[in-house]
C-alpha positions as CSV (number, residue, x, y, z in Angstrom):
1,X,0.0,-0.1,0.1
2,X,1.2,3.3,-1.0
3,X,2.3,5.7,1.9
4,X,0.3,9.1,2.2
5,X,2.4,12.1,1.4
6,X,3.2,13.9,4.5
7,X,1.1,17.0,5.2
8,X,2.9,20.2,4.2
9,X,4.3,22.3,7.1
10,X,1.8,25.1,6.0
11,X,-1.1,22.8,6.5
12,X,0.1,21.7,9.7
13,X,0.4,25.1,11.0
14,X,-3.1,26.0,10.1
15,X,-4.5,22.7,11.8
16,X,-2.4,23.5,15.1
17,X,-3.5,27.3,15.1
18,X,-7.1,26.3,14.4
19,X,-7.0,23.8,17.5
20,X,-5.2,26.3,19.7
21,X,-7.5,29.1,18.8
22,X,-10.7,27.2,19.6
23,X,-9.2,25.8,22.9
24,X,-7.9,28.9,24.3
25,X,-9.1,31.9,22.4
26,X,-7.5,33.7,19.5
27,X,-6.2,36.7,21.8
28,X,-4.6,34.1,24.2
29,X,-2.5,32.2,21.4
30,X,0.6,33.6,20.0
31,X,2.3,32.5,16.8
32,X,5.3,31.4,19.1
33,X,2.9,29.2,20.8
34,X,1.6,27.6,17.7
35,X,5.3,27.0,16.6
36,X,6.1,25.6,19.9
37,X,3.1,23.1,19.6
38,X,4.5,21.9,16.3
39,X,8.3,21.8,17.4
40,X,9.5,24.1,14.8
41,X,10.9,27.5,15.0
42,X,9.0,30.6,14.9
43,X,11.0,31.6,11.8
44,X,9.7,28.5,10.0
45,X,6.2,29.7,10.9
46,X,6.8,33.2,10.0
47,X,8.2,31.8,6.3
48,X,4.4,30.6,5.5
49,X,2.6,33.0,7.6
50,X,4.5,36.2,8.3
51,X,1.9,37.6,10.4
52,X,-0.9,36.2,12.7
53,X,-3.5,37.9,10.7
54,X,-2.4,35.9,7.6
55,X,-3.3,32.7,9.8
56,X,-6.4,33.8,10.9
57,X,-7.3,34.9,7.3
58,X,-6.6,31.7,5.8
59,X,-8.5,29.8,8.7
60,X,-11.4,32.0,8.0
61,X,-11.2,31.5,4.0
62,X,-11.6,27.7,5.0
63,X,-14.7,28.5,7.0
64,X,-16.1,30.6,4.2
65,X,-15.7,28.1,1.7
66,X,-17.3,25.3,3.8
67,X,-20.3,27.9,4.7
68,X,-20.8,28.4,1.0
69,X,-21.0,24.9,0.1
70,X,-23.4,24.3,3.0
71,X,-25.8,27.3,2.4
72,X,-26.2,26.0,-1.2
73,X,-27.8,22.8,0.6
74,X,-30.8,25.3,1.5
75,X,-32.4,24.7,-1.8
76,X,-32.9,21.1,-1.0
77,X,-34.8,21.7,2.4
78,X,-38.4,20.6,1.8
79,X,-39.7,19.5,5.1
80,X,-38.7,19.7,8.9
81,X,-36.3,16.7,9.1
82,X,-34.3,18.5,6.0
83,X,-34.4,21.8,8.0
84,X,-33.3,20.1,11.2
85,X,-30.4,18.6,9.6
86,X,-29.4,21.9,7.7
87,X,-29.6,23.7,11.0
88,X,-27.7,21.2,12.7
89,X,-25.0,21.2,10.0
90,X,-24.7,25.0,10.3
91,X,-24.2,24.7,14.1
92,X,-21.6,22.2,13.6
93,X,-19.6,24.2,11.0
94,X,-19.6,27.1,13.7
95,X,-18.4,24.8,16.1
96,X,-15.5,23.5,14.1
97,X,-14.4,27.4,13.7
98,X,-15.9,28.6,17.0
99,X,-12.9,30.9,17.6
100,X,-14.4,33.2,15.1
101,X,-17.5,33.4,17.0
102,X,-15.8,33.3,20.4
103,X,-13.7,36.3,19.8
104,X,-15.9,37.7,17.1
105,X,-16.0,41.6,18.2
106,X,-12.4,41.6,19.1
107,X,-11.3,39.7,15.9
108,X,-13.3,42.5,13.6
109,X,-12.0,45.4,15.6
110,X,-8.3,44.3,14.7
111,X,-8.8,42.8,11.3
112,X,-10.1,44.9,8.5
113,X,-10.4,42.0,6.1
114,X,-12.5,39.9,8.5
115,X,-14.6,43.2,9.3
116,X,-15.8,43.4,5.7
117,X,-16.0,39.8,4.8
118,X,-18.0,38.9,7.9
119,X,-20.6,41.3,6.8
120,X,-21.0,39.1,3.7
121,X,-21.2,36.1,5.8
122,X,-24.3,37.5,7.6
123,X,-25.8,38.2,4.2
124,X,-25.3,34.8,2.8
125,X,-26.7,33.3,5.9
126,X,-29.8,35.3,5.6
127,X,-30.0,34.4,2.1
128,X,-29.8,30.6,2.9
129,X,-32.3,31.0,5.7
130,X,-34.7,32.8,3.2
131,X,-34.2,29.9,0.9
132,X,-35.2,27.3,3.4
133,X,-38.3,29.3,4.7
134,X,-39.2,29.4,1.0
135,X,-38.9,25.6,0.6
136,X,-40.9,24.9,3.5
137,X,-43.7,27.6,2.4
138,X,-43.7,26.0,-1.0
139,X,-44.4,22.5,0.5
140,X,-47.3,23.9,2.6
141,X,-45.7,23.5,6.0
142,X,-45.5,27.5,6.4
143,X,-48.2,29.9,6.4
144,X,-46.1,33.3,6.3
145,X,-46.7,36.7,4.8
146,X,-43.9,37.5,2.3
147,X,-43.2,40.8,3.8
148,X,-42.5,38.8,7.2
149,X,-39.7,36.6,5.5
150,X,-36.9,39.1,5.8
151,X,-37.4,39.7,9.6
152,X,-37.7,36.2,10.4
153,X,-34.5,35.1,8.4
154,X,-32.6,38.0,10.2
155,X,-33.6,36.8,13.5
156,X,-32.5,33.5,12.9
157,X,-29.4,34.4,11.7
158,X,-29.0,36.6,15.0
159,X,-29.4,33.3,16.9
160,X,-26.9,31.2,14.7
161,X,-24.4,34.2,15.1
162,X,-24.4,34.7,18.8
163,X,-25.5,31.3,20.1
164,X,-22.1,30.3,21.3
165,X,-21.5,33.7,23.1
166,X,-24.9,33.0,25.0
167,X,-23.7,29.3,26.1
168,X,-20.5,31.0,27.0
169,X,-21.9,33.5,29.3
170,X,-24.4,30.7,30.6
171,X,-21.6,28.5,31.7
172,X,-18.0,30.3,31.0
173,X,-15.9,27.3,32.6
174,X,-17.6,24.4,30.4
175,X,-19.8,25.8,27.7
176,X,-17.0,25.7,24.9
177,X,-15.4,22.3,25.9
178,X,-16.1,19.5,23.7
179,X,-17.6,17.5,26.1
180,X,-20.5,20.0,26.1
181,X,-20.6,20.8,22.5
182,X,-23.3,18.3,21.3
183,X,-25.8,19.8,24.0
184,X,-25.0,23.3,22.9
185,X,-25.3,22.7,19.4
186,X,-28.7,21.0,19.9
187,X,-29.9,23.8,21.8
188,X,-28.8,26.2,19.3
189,X,-30.5,24.3,16.4
190,X,-33.8,24.0,18.6
191,X,-34.1,27.5,19.5
192,X,-33.2,28.7,15.8
193,X,-35.8,26.5,14.1
194,X,-38.3,27.3,17.1
195,X,-38.7,30.7,15.4
196,X,-40.4,29.2,12.6
197,X,-43.2,27.7,15.2
198,X,-45.5,30.6,14.8
199,X,-45.8,30.2,11.1
200,X,-46.2,26.4,11.1
201,X,-49.0,24.5,10.3
202,X,-50.7,23.0,13.5
203,X,-49.4,19.5,12.6
204,X,-46.1,20.7,11.5
205,X,-45.8,22.7,14.9
206,X,-46.4,19.3,16.5
207,X,-43.8,17.6,14.5
208,X,-41.3,19.9,15.2
209,X,-41.8,19.2,19.2
210,X,-41.4,15.6,18.2
211,X,-38.3,16.0,16.1
212,X,-36.7,18.1,19.0
213,X,-37.4,15.3,21.4
214,X,-36.2,12.4,19.2
215,X,-33.1,14.2,17.7
216,X,-32.3,15.6,21.0
217,X,-32.0,12.3,22.5
218,X,-30.0,10.9,19.7
219,X,-27.5,14.1,19.7
220,X,-26.7,13.9,23.3
221,X,-25.9,10.4,23.0
222,X,-23.6,11.0,20.0
223,X,-19.9,11.5,19.8
224,X,-18.9,15.2,20.2
225,X,-17.4,17.2,17.5
226,X,-13.6,17.2,17.4
């Protein structure tokens, strides 16, 4: 069997930086710490990423690419099971790059690139949610005035964007630890989808409660994200 080619140093640096940023928060992790984690010299790291912002921007680019791909899946949402899976997938992606959300205000105040790009992220999320709402409406699951869709989608984006911050405020010592991830992601998906409840047909509203209970028990028992 052919051996896998070793990962390039640049890729290893990105992986280590993402892990450290997620664990300790980006403001608390220096490039020297990232280099030390990998057992390479700071000079070797600077050869690939001359500034910490370049590391952050490359990680953000990976997040943005994954998010764009996931948001396209909103076109395939036709029922509440699809909506649940879509929403939970969004929260899992946010968890994978949670340092962006954990330290969002600080990052935006220091990084002009992120400041402008994250505004686009909000717009793309809102567009994806509007697509989800439109799909459920066409399928006869929602009864909503078209004039209400923008406000509803924006409210759902707010919950998506700030849910991990809310979890952190509720439980600063444990909320962002991997052992508590699935419960936090479940609550986020549940509360985001619950914003649809006033517009759901009565049988669909009951179905949402059933899904919340069923998937909730499954997800809490599932392996936590890395």
